[in-house]
C-alpha positions in Angstrom: -24.4 20.6 1.6 -27.8 20.6 3.4 -27.2 18.5 6.5 -29.1 20.6 9.0 -28.5 21.0 12.7 -31.6 19.0 13.4 -30.4 16.1 11.2 -27.0 16.1 12.9 -28.6 16.2 16.3 -30.9 13.3 15.3 -27.9 11.3 14.1 -26.0 12.1 17.3 -29.0 11.1 19.5 -29.6 7.8 17.7 -26.0 6.7 17.5 -25.1 8.0 20.9 -28.1 6.3 22.5 -27.3 2.9 21.0 -23.6 3.4 21.8 -24.3 4.1 25.4 -26.7 1.2 25.7 -24.1 -1.1 24.2 -21.4 0.2 26.6 -23.6 -0.5 29.6 -24.3 -4.1 28.3 -20.6 -4.6 27.8 -19.8 -3.4 31.3 -22.3 -5.9 32.6 -21.2 -8.9 30.4 -17.5 -8.2 31.0 -17.7 -9.5 34.6 -20.1 -12.3 34.0 -18.5 -15.8 34.5 -19.9 -17.1 31.1 -18.5 -14.2 29.0 -15.5 -13.0 30.8 -13.2 -15.1 28.7 -14.7 -13.6 25.5 -14.2 -10.0 26.7 -10.7 -10.5 28.3 -9.1 -13.6 26.7 -5.6 -12.5 27.4 -6.3 -12.7 31.2 -7.1 -16.4 30.9 -5.0 -17.7 27.9 -2.2 -19.8 29.2 -0.1 -19.0 26.2 -0.1 -15.3 27.0 2.9 -14.2 29.1 3.0 -11.8 30.8 -0.7 -11.1 31.4 -2.3 -7.6 31.7 -3.3 -6.2 35.0 -6.6 -7.3 36.6 -9.4 -4.7 36.3 -12.0 -3.9 39.1 -15.3 -5.7 38.9 -17.6 -2.6 39.3 -20.0 -1.7 36.5 -17.9 1.3 35.2 -14.8 0.8 37.3 -12.9 -0.5 34.3 -12.9 2.8 32.4 -10.4 4.8 34.5 -7.8 2.0 34.8 -8.1 1.4 31.0 -7.6 5.1 30.1 -4.7 5.5 32.5 -3.1 2.1 31.9 0.7 2.5 32.5 2.6 2.8 29.2 5.6 0.9 30.5 3.3 -2.0 31.6 1.6 -1.8 28.2 5.0 -2.1 26.5 5.9 -5.1 28.6 2.6 -7.0 28.2 1.3 -6.0 24.8 4.3 -4.8 22.7 5.5 -1.8 20.9 2.9 -1.9 18.1 0.1 -1.5 20.7 2.0 1.4 22.2 2.2 3.1 18.8 -1.5 2.6 18.2 -2.4 4.2 21.6 0.1 7.0 20.9 -1.7 7.7 17.6 -5.1 7.9 19.4 -3.6 10.0 22.2 -2.2 12.4 19.6 -5.6 12.8 18.0 -7.3 13.4 21.4 -4.8 16.0 22.6 -4.8 17.8 19.2 -8.6 18.1 18.9 -9.0 19.0 22.6 -6.9 22.0 21.8 -8.7 22.7 18.4 -12.1 22.4 20.2 -11.1 25.0 22.7 -9.3 27.4 20.3 -11.5 27.2 17.2 -14.8 27.0 18.9 -14.0 29.8 21.3 -12.5 32.1 18.7 -13.8 31.2 15.2 -17.4 30.2 15.9 -18.4 33.6 17.3 -16.7 35.3 14.5 -18.4 33.2 11.9 -21.8 33.3 13.6 -22.0 37.1 13.8 -20.7 37.8 10.3 -24.3 37.8 8.8 -23.2 37.2 5.2 -25.8 34.4 4.5 -28.6 36.6 5.8 -27.9 39.0 3.1 -28.1 36.4 0.3 -31.3 35.0 -1.2 -32.3 31.9 0.7 -31.4 28.6 -1.0 -32.5 25.1 -0.3 -28.8 24.0 0.2 -28.2 26.4 3.1 -28.6 25.2 6.6 -28.2 26.5 10.1 -24.8 24.8 10.4 -23.4 27.1 7.7 -23.9 30.1 10.1 -20.9 28.7 12.1 -18.6 28.3 9.2 -16.7 30.5 6.8 -19.7 30.3 4.5 -21.2 33.1 6.7 -18.2 35.4 6.3 -18.5 38.1 3.6 -16.1 38.4 0.6 -12.9 40.2 1.6 -13.9 40.6 5.2 -11.2 41.5 7.7 -12.7 38.8 10.0 -10.6 36.3 7.9 -7.5 37.5 9.8 -8.8 35.2 12.6 -8.9 32.2 10.2 -5.4 33.0 8.9 -4.0 33.2 12.5 -5.8 30.0 13.4 -4.3 28.2 10.5 -0.8 29.2 11.8 -1.7 28.3 15.4 -3.3 24.9 14.7 -0.5 24.0 12.3 2.3 24.9 14.8 0.5 23.0 17.6 0.0 19.9 15.4 3.7 20.0 14.3 4.9 20.5 17.9 2.9 17.6 19.2 3.9 15.4 16.3 7.6 16.0 16.9 7.2 15.4 20.7 5.3 12.1 20.1 7.8 11.0 17.5 10.6 11.5 20.0 8.7 9.4 22.5 8.2 6.6 20.0 12.0 6.6 19.2 12.7 6.3 23.0 10.1 3.6 23.6 11.2 1.6 20.6 14.8 1.5 21.8 13.6 0.4 25.2 11.4 -2.3 23.6 14.2 -3.6 21.3 16.5 -4.1 24.4 13.9 -6.6 25.8 13.7 -8.9 22.8 15.0 -12.4 23.4 18.3 -13.6 21.9 18.4 -15.6 18.7 15.2 -14.3 17.1 14.5 -11.1 15.3 17.1 -9.2 17.3 19.9 -11.4 16.0 18.6 -12.5 12.6 18.4 -11.1 9.1 16.5 -12.1 6.0 18.5 -12.4 2.7 16.6 -12.4 -0.5 17.7 -12.5 -4.2 20.5 -15.0 -3.5 22.3 -15.3 -6.9 22.3 -18.5 -8.9 19.8 -20.3 -6.6 16.7 -21.2 -8.5 14.8 -23.6 -6.2 15.2 -26.5 -8.6 17.7 -28.4 -6.5 21.4 -29.0 -6.8 22.6 -30.2 -10.2 25.9 -31.4 -11.5 28.1 -28.8 -13.1 28.2 -28.7 -16.8 31.2 -29.9 -18.8 32.5 -26.4 -19.1 32.8 -26.2 -15.4 29.8 -23.7 -14.9 26.9 -24.6 -12.7 23.7 -25.6 -14.6 21.2 -22.8 -14.8 17.4 -22.8 -15.2 15.9 -22.3 -18.6 15.9 -18.7 -19.8 18.3 -17.6 -17.0 21.6 -17.7 -19.1 20.7 -14.6 -21.2 19.7 -12.5 -18.2 23.0 -13.5 -16.4 25.1 -12.6 -19.4 23.5 -9.1 -19.7 24.0 -8.5 -16.0 27.7 -9.6 -16.1 28.4 -7.5 -19.2 26.9 -4.4 -17.6 28.5 -4.9 -14.2 32.0 -6.3 -15.1 32.8 -4.5 -18.3 30.9 -1.2 -18.1 33.3 0.6 -15.8 36.3 -0.4 -17.9 34.8 0.7 -21.2 33.9 4.1 -19.7 37.3 4.6 -18.1 39.3 3.7 -21.2 37.0 5.5 -23.5 37.1 2.6 -26.0 34.1 1.4 -27.9 33.1 -2.3 -28.2 33.9 -2.4 -31.8 37.5 -1.2 -31.3 38.0 -3.9 -28.7 37.0 -6.7 -31.0 34.4 -8.1 -28.6 33.2 -11.6 -29.4 30.0 -13.6 -28.8 29.7 -15.2 -25.4 31.1 -18.7 -25.3 29.0 -21.8 -24.8 30.2 -22.1 -21.2 28.1 -19.0 -20.3 31.1 -16.6 -19.7 31.7 -13.6 -21.9 34.9 -14.0 -24.0 37.6 -11.2 -24.0 40.4 -10.7 -26.5 43.6 -12.4 -25.5 45.6 -10.4 -23.0 42.9 -7.8 -22.8 42.0 -8.3 -19.1 45.5 -7.3 -17.9 45.7 -4.3 -20.3 42.3 -3.1 -19.3 43.1 -3.2 -15.6 46.4 -1.5 -16.2 44.8 1.3 -18.1 42.1 1.7 -15.5 44.3 1.6 -12.4 47.4 3.2 -13.8 49.7 0.2 -13.4 52.2 -1.1 -16.0 52.6 -4.9 -16.2 50.7 -5.6 -12.9 47.2 -5.3 -11.6 47.7 -2.6 -9.0 46.3 0.8 -8.1 47.9 4.2 -7.8 49.1 3.4 -4.2 50.4 -0.1 -5.1 47.4 -2.1 -3.8 46.1 -5.0 -5.8 42.7 -4.6 -7.4 39.9 -7.0 -6.6 39.2 -9.4 -9.5 36.0 -8.8 -11.4 34.7 -12.3 -10.8 34.9 -11.7 -7.1 33.0 -8.4 -7.2 30.3 -9.7 -9.6 27.9 -11.6 -7.3 26.6 -13.9 -10.0 30.1 -15.0 -11.1 31.2 -15.4 -7.5 28.1 -17.5 -6.7 28.6 -19.8 -9.6 32.2 -20.3 -8.5 31.1 -21.2 -5.0 28.3 -23.5 -6.1 30.7 -25.7 -8.0 32.2 -26.9 -4.8 29.3 -26.5 -2.3 25.6 -25.9 -1.9 23.5 -22.8 -1.2 23.8 -23.1 2.5 27.6 -23.2 2.5 27.6 -20.3 0.0 25.4 -18.1 2.2 27.5 -18.9 5.3 30.7 -18.2 3.4 29.3 -14.9 2.2 28.4 -13.7 5.7 31.6 -15.1 7.2 33.7 -13.2 4.6 31.9 -10.0 5.5 31.5 -10.3 9.3 33.8 -13.1 10.3 33.2 -16.8 10.8 32.7 -16.6 14.6 29.9 -14.1 14.2 27.7 -16.4 12.1 25.6 -18.7 14.4 23.1 -20.3 12.0 22.0 -20.3 8.4 18.5 -21.4 7.4 18.2 -21.5 3.6 14.6 -21.6 2.6 13.5 -24.8 0.8 11.3 -25.0 -2.2 8.1 -26.4 -0.7 5.9 -26.0 -3.7 5.0 -29.7 -3.7 4.6 -29.9 0.0 2.4 -26.9 0.5 -0.8 -28.6 -1.0 -0.1 -31.6 1.2 0.2 -29.5 4.3 -3.0 -27.6 3.4 -4.9 -30.9 3.0 -3.4 -32.2 6.3 -4.4 -29.1 8.2 -7.9 -29.3 6.8 -8.3 -33.0 7.7 -6.9 -32.3 11.1 -9.3 -29.4 11.7 -12.3 -31.6 10.5 -11.2 -34.5 12.8 -10.9 -32.2 15.8 -14.3 -30.7 15.1 -16.0 -34.2 14.7 -14.2 -35.6 17.7 -15.2 -32.6 19.9 -18.8 -32.8 18.6 -19.1 -36.5 19.3 -17.7 -36.2 22.8 -20.0 -33.2 23.6 -23.1 -35.2 22.4 -22.0 -38.3 24.4 -21.6 -36.2 27.5 -25.1 -34.9 27.0 -26.4 -38.5 26.8 -27.1 -38.6 23.0 -26.6 -41.8 21.0 -24.8 -41.8 17.7 -25.3 -44.6 15.1 -24.5 -45.3 11.5 -27.8 -43.8 10.4 -30.3 -41.3 11.9 -33.1 -43.0 13.8 -36.0 -41.9 16.1 -37.2 -44.1 18.9 -41.0 -44.5 19.2 -42.5 -45.0 22.7 -46.0 -45.8 23.8 -47.6 -43.1 26.0 -50.0 -43.5 28.9 -52.9 -43.0 26.5 -51.7 -45.9 24.3 -50.5 -43.7 21.4 -47.1 -43.8 19.8 -44.9 -40.8 20.5 -41.4 -39.6 19.3 -38.8 -40.6 21.8 -35.0 -39.9 21.9 -33.5 -39.2 18.6 -30.3 -41.1 17.7 -27.9 -38.9 15.7 -26.3 -40.1 12.5 -22.5 -40.5 12.3 -20.9 -37.9 10.0 -19.6 -39.1 6.6 -17.2 -37.9 4.0 -17.9 -38.0 0.2 -15.1 -39.5 -1.9 -15.3 -38.0 -5.4 -13.5 -40.1 -8.1 -11.7 -37.1 -9.6 -9.9 -36.0 -6.4 -9.8 -39.1 -4.3 -6.2 -40.4 -3.8 -5.2 -43.8 -5.1 -5.0 -45.5 -1.7 -8.5 -44.4 -0.8 -9.9 -45.6 -4.2 -8.5 -49.0 -3.6 -9.6 -49.3 0.0 -13.1 -48.0 -0.4 -13.8 -49.2 -4.0 -14.3 -45.8 -5.5 -15.3 -46.2 -9.1 -17.1 -43.7 -11.4 -19.5 -42.6 -8.6 -18.9 -40.9 -5.3 -18.8 -43.1 -2.2 -19.7 -42.0 1.3 -17.5 -43.3 4.1 -17.5 -42.7 7.9 -15.5 -39.6 8.7 -14.2 -40.9 11.9 -12.7 -43.8 10.1 -11.4 -42.1 6.9 -9.9 -38.8 8.3 -7.3 -40.5 10.6 -6.2 -42.7 7.6 -5.9 -39.7 5.4 -3.8 -37.8 7.9 -1.5 -40.8 8.2 -1.0 -41.0 4.5 -0.5 -37.2 4.1 2.1 -37.2 6.9 3.9 -40.1 5.3 3.9 -38.3 1.9 5.3 -35.1 3.5 8.1 -37.1 5.2 9.0 -38.6 1.9 8.9 -35.3 0.0 10.9 -33.5 2.7 13.9 -35.7 1.8 13.5 -35.0 -1.9 13.7 -31.2 -1.4 16.8 -31.1 0.8 18.8 -29.5 -2.0 16.0 -27.5 -3.6 16.6 -24.1 -2.2 14.8 -20.8 -2.9 16.8 -17.6 -3.3 16.2 -16.6 0.3 17.8 -17.5 3.7 17.6 -16.5 7.3 21.0 -15.9 9.0 21.3 -15.6 12.8 24.4 -14.0 14.2 26.0 -14.4 17.7 25.7 -10.7 18.4 23.3 -7.9 17.6 25.9 -5.6 16.2 26.7 -7.9 13.3 23.0 -8.4 12.6 22.4 -4.7 12.7 25.3 -4.0 10.4 24.1 -6.7 7.9 20.6 -5.4 7.9 21.6 -1.8 7.2 24.7 -2.3 5.0 25.1 -2.8 1.2 26.2 -6.3 0.6 26.8 -6.0 -3.2 27.1 -3.2 -5.7 24.5 -5.1 -7.8 21.3 -4.5 -5.8 19.4 -7.2 -7.6 21.6 -9.7 -5.6 22.1 -10.3 -1.8 19.4 -8.0 -0.6 19.4 -8.0 3.2 16.7 -6.8 5.6 15.8 -7.3 9.3 14.2 -10.7 9.7 10.5 -10.7 10.5 9.1 -13.0 13.2 8.7 -16.6 12.1 5.0 -16.5 12.7 4.3 -13.7 10.2 6.4 -14.9 7.3 4.6 -15.5 3.9 6.8 -18.4 2.8 5.5 -18.6 -0.7 6.6 -15.1 -1.6 10.3 -15.8 -0.7 10.7 -17.4 -4.1 10.3 -14.1 -6.0 13.2 -12.0 -7.1 13.6 -8.3 -7.1 12.5 -7.8 -10.8 9.4 -9.9 -10.3 8.4 -8.0 -7.2 8.9 -4.7 -8.9 6.8 -5.7 -12.0 4.0 -7.0 -9.8 4.0 -3.9 -7.7 3.6 -1.7 -10.7 0.8 -3.9 -11.9 -1.0 -3.6 -8.5 -0.7 0.2 -8.6 -2.5 0.1 -12.0 -5.2 -2.1 -10.5 -5.4 0.3 -7.5 -5.9 3.3 -9.7 -8.6 1.5 -11.7 -10.4 0.5 -8.5 -10.3 4.1 -7.3 -11.8 5.3 -10.6 -14.5 2.6 -10.3 -15.4 3.8 -6.8 -15.9 7.5 -7.7 -19.4 7.0 -9.2 -20.4 5.4 -6.0 -19.3 8.5 -4.1 -21.2 10.7 -6.6 -24.4 8.7 -6.0 -24.0 9.2 -2.2 -23.6 12.9 -2.7 -26.9 13.0 -4.6 -28.6 11.4 -1.6 -27.0 13.9 0.8 -28.2 16.8 -1.4 -31.9 16.1 -0.8 -32.9 19.3 -2.5 -31.5 17.8 -5.7 -33.2 14.5 -5.1 -36.5 16.1 -4.3 -36.7 17.4 -7.9 -36.9 13.8 -9.1 -40.6 12.8 -9.6 -41.8 10.3 -7.1 -39.1 11.0 -4.5 -40.2 14.5 -3.4 -43.1 13.2 -1.2 -40.8 10.7 0.6 -37.9 13.1 1.0 -40.0 15.8 2.6 -41.2 13.6 5.5 -39.5 15.1 8.6 -38.1 12.0 10.2 -37.0 10.5 6.8 -35.2 13.7 6.0 -33.4 13.8 9.3 -32.3 10.1 9.0 -31.3 10.4 5.4 -29.3 13.6 6.0 -27.8 12.7 9.4 -27.1 8.9 9.2 -27.6 7.2 5.9 -24.9 9.0 3.8 -22.1 8.3 6.2 -23.3 4.8 6.8 -23.6 3.8 3.2 -20.1 5.3 2.5 -18.7 3.3 5.4 -20.3 0.1 4.2 -18.8 0.5 0.7 -15.4 1.1 2.3 -15.6 -2.3 4.1 -14.9 -4.0 0.7 -11.6 -2.1 0.1 -9.1 -3.5 2.8 -9.5 -7.2 1.9 -8.8 -6.3 -1.8 -5.8 -4.3 -0.8 -4.5 -7.1 1.4 -4.8 -9.6 -1.5 -3.0 -7.1 -3.8 -0.1 -6.8 -1.2 0.3 -10.5 -1.0 0.3 -10.9 -4.8 3.0 -8.3 -5.3 5.4 -10.3 -3.1 5.4 -8.9 0.5 7.3 -11.4 2.6 5.6 -10.8 6.0 2.2 -9.9 7.5 3.6 -6.6 8.8 4.6 -5.6 5.3 1.2 -6.5 4.1 -0.4 -4.3 6.8 2.0 -1.4 6.1 0.9 -1.6 2.4 -2.8 -1.7 3.4 -2.3 1.3 5.7 -0.7 3.4 2.9 -3.0 2.5 0.1 -6.2 2.5 2.1 -5.3 6.0 3.3 -4.6 7.2 -0.2 -7.9 5.6 -1.4 -9.9 7.4 1.3 -8.1 10.7 0.6 -9.2 10.6 -3.0 -12.6 8.8 -2.8 -13.8 10.1 0.6 -12.2 13.5 0.8 -11.0 15.1 -2.4 -13.6 13.9 -4.9 -16.4 14.1 -2.2 -15.3 17.6 -1.3 -15.2 18.9 -4.9 -18.4 17.2 -5.9 -20.2 18.4 -2.7 -18.9 22.0 -3.2 -20.0 22.1 -6.8 -23.4 20.4 -6.3 -24.3 21.9 -2.9 -26.6 24.4 -4.6 -27.1 22.7 -7.9 -30.8 23.8 -8.3 -29.9 27.4 -7.6 -27.1 27.3 -10.2 -29.6 26.0 -12.8 -32.3 28.5 -11.9 -29.9 31.5 -11.8 -27.7 30.4 -14.6 -28.2 33.7 -16.5 -27.3 35.8 -13.4 -24.2 33.7 -12.9 -23.2 34.0 -16.6 -23.6 37.8 -16.5 -21.3 38.2 -13.4 -19.1 35.0 -13.2 -16.2 36.7 -11.4 -18.6 37.7 -8.5 -21.1 34.8 -8.3 -18.7 31.8 -8.9 -16.4 32.7 -6.0 -19.5 33.3 -3.8 -20.9 29.9 -4.6 -17.5 28.1 -4.0 -16.8 30.1 -0.9 -20.2 29.1 0.6 -20.2 25.5 -0.7 -16.7 24.6 0.5 -17.5 25.0 4.1 -20.9 23.5 3.7 -19.3 20.2 2.8 -18.0 19.8 6.3 -21.4 18.8 7.6 -21.3 15.6 5.7 -17.9 14.7 7.3 -19.3 15.5 10.7 -21.9 12.8 10.0 -19.2 10.4 8.7 -17.0 10.9 11.8 -19.9 10.4 14.1 -20.7 7.1 12.4 -17.1 6.0 12.9 -17.1 7.1 16.5 -20.2 5.3 17.5 -19.1 2.2 15.6 -16.0 2.1 17.9 -18.2 2.2 20.9 -20.5 -0.4 19.6 -23.2 1.9 18.2 -25.5 1.8 15.2 -22.9 0.8 12.6 -21.7 -2.1 14.8 -25.4 -3.3 15.1 -26.0 -2.9 11.4 -22.8 -4.3 9.9 -20.8 -5.9 12.6 -17.6 -4.2 11.6 -14.9 -2.1 13.3 -13.4 -2.4 16.7 -16.5 -1.9 18.9 -16.4 -3.1 22.5 -19.5 -5.2 22.5 -18.8 -7.1 19.2 -22.5 -8.2 19.0 -22.2 -10.7 16.2 -19.2 -12.4 17.7 -21.0 -12.5 21.1 -24.0 -14.2 19.6 -21.8 -16.8 17.9 -19.9 -17.3 21.1 -23.2 -18.0 23.0 -24.4 -20.5 20.4 -21.2 -22.5 19.9 -20.1 -22.4 23.5 -23.1 -24.6 24.4 -22.3 -27.0 21.7 -18.5 -27.3 22.4 -17.9 -30.6 24.1 -14.2 -30.3 24.9 -11.9 -27.7 26.4 -10.1 -27.5 23.1 -13.3 -26.6 21.3 -14.1 -23.9 23.9 -10.6 -22.5 23.8 -10.9 -21.9 20.0 -14.0 -19.8 20.6 -12.5 -17.1 22.8 -8.7 -17.2 22.4 -6.5 -15.6 19.7 -8.9 -12.9 18.6 -7.3 -10.9 15.8 -6.8 -7.2 15.1 -6.5 -5.5 11.7 -3.8 -2.8 11.9 -4.1 -2.0 8.2 -7.7 -0.9 8.4 -7.8 0.7 11.8 -4.7 2.9 11.4 -5.9 4.3 8.1 -9.3 5.0 9.6 -7.8 7.0 12.5 -5.4 9.0 10.3 -8.3 9.7 7.9 -10.3 11.2 10.8 -7.3 13.3 11.7 -7.0 14.5 8.1 -10.7 15.4 7.9 -10.6 17.2 11.2 -7.5 19.2 10.4 -8.8 20.1 6.9 -12.0 21.6 8.2 -11.2 22.8 11.7 -10.4 26.3 10.6 -13.2 26.5 8.0 -16.0 24.8 10.0 -14.9 24.7 13.7 -17.8 22.5 14.7 -16.0 19.5 13.3 -13.4 19.6 16.1 -15.8 18.4 18.9 -16.9 15.5 16.7 -13.2 14.5 16.2 -12.7 14.8 19.9 -15.6 12.5 20.5 -14.2 10.1 18.0 -10.8 9.9 19.6 -12.2 9.8 23.1 -14.3 6.7 22.3 -11.5 5.2 20.2 -8.9 5.7 23.0 -11.1 3.9 25.5 -12.4 1.1 23.3 -9.3 0.2 21.3 -7.0 0.6 24.3 -9.1 -2.0 26.1 -9.2 -4.2 23.0 -5.4 -4.1 22.4 -4.5 -4.7 26.1 -7.0 -7.3 27.1 -8.6 -8.9 24.0 -6.7 -9.2 20.8 -3.5 -11.2 20.1 -1.4 -9.5 17.5 -0.2 -11.7 14.6 3.2 -10.0 14.7 5.5 -7.6 16.5 6.9 -5.0 14.1 8.6 -3.0 17.0 6.6 0.2 16.2 7.6 0.6 12.6 4.0 1.6 11.8 4.7 5.0 13.2 6.5 6.0 10.0 3.1 5.6 8.2 1.3 7.4 10.9 3.8 10.3 10.8 3.5 10.8 7.0 -0.3 10.6 7.1 -0.6 13.1 9.9 1.7 15.4 7.9 -0.7 15.0 4.9 -3.5 16.2 7.1 -1.5 19.3 8.1 -0.8 20.1 4.5 -4.5 19.8 3.6 -5.3 22.2 6.5 -3.1 24.8 5.0 -3.9 24.3 1.4 -7.7 24.4 2.0 -7.4 27.5 4.2 -5.4 29.2 1.4 -7.9 28.2 -1.3 -10.9 29.3 0.7 -9.4 32.6 1.7 -8.4 33.2 -1.9 -11.9 32.4 -3.1 -13.3 34.7 -0.4 -11.2 37.5 -1.8 -9.0 38.0 1.3 -6.1 40.2 0.2 -3.6 38.6 2.6 -4.3 35.0 1.9 -0.8 34.5 0.4 0.6 34.8 3.9 -0.2 31.1 4.3 2.4 30.2 1.7 5.4 30.7 4.1 3.6 28.4 6.6 3.4 25.7 3.9 7.1 26.1 3.1 8.0 25.9 6.8 5.9 22.7 7.2 7.6 21.1 4.3 11.0 21.9 5.8 10.0 20.5 9.2 8.6 17.4 7.4 11.8 16.8 5.5 14.1 17.3 8.5 12.0 15.1 10.8 12.0 12.4 8.2 15.8 12.5 8.1 16.0 12.7 11.8 13.6 9.9 12.8 13.6 7.5 9.8 16.4 5.3 11.0 15.6 5.3 14.8 12.0 4.2 13.8 13.3 1.2 11.8 16.8 0.3 13.1 18.7 -0.3 16.3 21.6 2.0 17.0 25.1 0.6 16.9 25.8 1.8 20.5 22.6 0.1 21.8 23.5 -3.1 20.0 27.1 -3.0 21.5 25.8 -2.4 25.0 23.3 -5.3 24.8 26.0 -7.6 23.4 28.2 -6.8 26.4 25.3 -7.7 28.7 24.7 -11.1 27.0 27.0 -14.1 26.8 29.5 -14.1 23.9 27.8 -16.8 21.8 24.2 -18.1 21.5 23.8 -21.3 23.5 23.1 -24.6 21.8 19.5 -24.6 23.1 18.9 -21.1 21.7 20.5 -22.2 18.4 18.2 -25.2 18.1 15.2 -23.0 18.8 16.4 -20.6 16.0 16.9 -23.4 13.5 13.4 -24.7 14.2 11.8 -21.2 14.2 12.9 -20.3 10.7 11.9 -23.5 9.1 8.9 -23.7 6.7 5.6 -24.9 8.4 5.9 -28.2 6.4 8.8 -29.1 8.6 7.1 -28.2 11.9 4.2 -30.7 12.0 3.8 -31.7 15.6 3.9 -35.6 15.5 3.1 -35.8 19.2 -0.1 -33.8 18.7 -0.8 -35.9 15.6 -0.6 -39.1 17.6 -2.7 -37.8 20.5 -5.5 -36.7 18.1 -5.5 -40.0 16.3 -5.6 -41.8 19.7 -8.6 -39.8 20.8 -10.4 -40.3 17.5 -9.8 -44.1 17.9 -11.2 -44.1 21.4 -14.4 -42.3 20.2 -14.8 -44.7 17.3 -14.4 -47.7 19.5 -16.9 -46.2 22.1 -19.5 -45.7 19.4 -19.1 -49.3 18.2 -19.7 -50.5 21.8 -16.1 -51.7 22.4 -13.8 -51.0 25.3 -12.3 -47.6 24.6 -11.1 -45.9 27.8 -12.7 -42.6 26.7 -13.2 -40.2 29.5 -16.7 -38.7 29.3 -16.7 -36.8 32.6 -17.3 -33.1 32.4 -14.0 -31.1 32.6 -13.6 -29.2 35.8 -12.5 -25.6 35.1 -9.9 -24.2 37.4 -10.8 -21.3 39.6 -9.8 -18.1 37.9 -9.7 -14.5 38.9 -12.2 -12.1 37.3 -10.9 -10.1 34.4 
């Protein structure tokens, strides 16, 4: 690939210059009174407790405190997920600091003095960067011992660091879990796939005594019961169905057995004669008790879903251990009402804030827009003060509710009404409808529930145990935080989630195949020698500055822009397949986005770049290659494989400067850059228009962060750096630059700026660990392949290293999997001894309210306050006594961030 040293230096200069300029601007704006809340919102947000430490006010004095921010303090103020992200970036920095020292000091001189490319005929695809890679090493040269040894050294260092960092994550996670408040995620579990609960509401039992089931459910239940309750007996007795005289299921829904067969079957199975007992005289558990579906139907005859769930947990863990049960309601009818209510509330808040801001600035607001005309000193009419028109809402006949049609005479045509008059009425009607509907769904439960225990040990045992032999019923997992729950997905059962997941993997593969031609087109741009053969492009391509920009910046930039579209699609796919929390959605995005980049950015790009790196030479010398394929093909592949690394240097450079606020941030406004230029411009514009403190607060508080995208980007840079660090050592300093800027910028963002939508207690490290291991595998496999292609006789010595890495990977997964996702039994017991025996009534009320659907948590006090303020503004605009306070709010004195 013909990215030259001049092109790469041009890209480094342009991106680095813009990045440094943006860092200086950020350092200035960070301490300015007008923008300090935008750049350190967690220092000023009253909802954030505890707050991060104050930074010095000097121009660059924030850099050192940010880089050396205490990890314990970070764990206390930002949470375990932030610590895991910083640990990932620290791992990358330490690893590539070593690789830069080792590979650049050892391998670059060996590659640069080999002189193999000087003996080959010059080709348009060869550049000066290839002299520092394995492309410059002759076939079968003993110099490749250095590359073999380096593959071992880098792999062992990477594995050693990874094991050490994983140990630290386990320790820090245990420390973080001990600080979680009682009654929330530390004491709660989520139960899904509750049997015989369909979300349709409680019904009267049928005449046969069995609970009424939804349409189409009976056949599925009969098959499940037949497999579970009869299968073991048939196998044990060695008797076929025909010999037993099996009959059709009865109309009551229960499978009919021959008279007296049940006792005979159990006697034959357990060895008893005349009694249902085992070999040691113990009575066997009845099949209907073991079968979760039959047991659930039995319990629902005399109770409801909540009592059944409580009884299930009490039977397993003891009645005193169960503190609260929140069965999830079927809010399918309420969700559209809540969405309309939230939309109307947001519109009313915006209109009220806008009117108050204009009134404070002395502007008049009337029913229609007017312009006052005044007579100037010269006797001519001039435009005077403009009177703003009041905002209106269009009522369309097809979607306008009945009460609004009657009140505003909406017929066949749309009617415009005053927004300040209509929106409060709409909110009142929607709130009334939600209250009415809440009562109607009291017995309509979904097959999911949140159970809170009085102690951590019981919650831990429930989350890690097997509740039923039938794993399509009573599936239990640790409860996610109430703020991250995707309530609509709790209605899905296991089979539906599995089918949707399979469908989404098919869609993912199709999307990957669709993306590959885009990658091929980008490779054609990078290989300018191929593009220069196209008539009309040769003149443009040969311009010096155009060539440098195209080779050094444009390919990586275009590839990055196309990758922007992938994470939102992956997030929508994760939601569709039934993920029940935002953290699960992010974990899914991390995994699939990494896989997507491995294939689209790395594997396909690498193979295509290797094959087409000298396409014109292959075409021109086809006869020579055909005559000596065993000699010429390995030469071409051995040279082209390492040449591909120059493209990835450009790609990593684009990512690094985007983090610091460089060219990509300026062009696309993406990534995690410090300056956040587009957001800053919007903040400047809307801050001037915001008339109330509430409107200003929404502009700077609660800034979000995408774990799914950022984690996959960081691990992808790790993979690219590891894969090429032995073949093209120059890539190591670029990775070191990336992780240096990422560690500074994202550590500041995570500690001082963003508010995480959830706390997953560091479970993301499992994804990071596996993706780093993937990078180590690629390092070894690529080194093996290139050494084989180069004809190195001892290339097979890398195979033991691959086997050793696989063994380490397997053992570390077994060693760390549970500490990364669960709380130890001893830790739970120690914490339970520290806490009071039972959860207090106040904590219990908080838990019951926390795990309720949002439709039950509408703040009526906030609703009344908003309607009161809107009424005051309306009366003020009409010239009536309103009591509206139009004085400018006085901001409290605050310390600098």
